[in-house]
C-alpha positions in Angstrom: 94.1 105.8 100.6 96.4 107.6 98.1 99.4 105.3 98.7 97.3 102.2 98.6 95.5 103.2 95.4 98.8 104.2 93.8 100.5 100.9 94.6 97.5 98.9 93.5 97.3 100.7 90.2 101.0 100.2 89.6 100.7 96.4 90.3 97.6 96.2 88.2 99.2 97.8 85.2 102.2 95.5 85.5 100.2 92.3 85.9 97.3 93.0 83.5 99.0 91.5 80.5 100.3 88.4 82.3 99.1 85.2 80.7 98.9 81.7 82.4 97.8 79.2 79.7 97.5 76.2 82.0 94.1 76.3 83.6 95.0 74.5 86.9 98.0 76.8 87.5 95.8 79.9 86.6 93.2 78.8 89.1 95.8 78.2 91.8 97.2 81.6 91.2 93.8 83.2 91.3 93.0 81.6 94.6 96.3 82.5 96.1 95.8 86.1 95.1 92.4 86.1 96.7 93.7 84.6 99.9 96.4 87.3 100.2 94.6 90.3 98.8 91.2 90.1 100.4 92.4 89.9 104.0 94.9 92.7 103.5 92.2 94.9 101.8 89.7 94.1 104.6 92.2 95.1 107.2 93.0 98.3 105.3 89.3 99.2 105.1 88.7 98.3 108.8 91.5 100.8 109.9 89.7 103.6 107.9 86.3 102.9 109.6 
């Protein structure tokens, strides 16, 4: 848990101030992040259960 949280916090701090002005690109990036992050997070949680 500690390593995951630390890495997540580091990435969050780096990416919080990113700006994508074009709405289509912003939406594509949002969906890509969801497609990558959610399965990885679910797998992580499943291993802990």
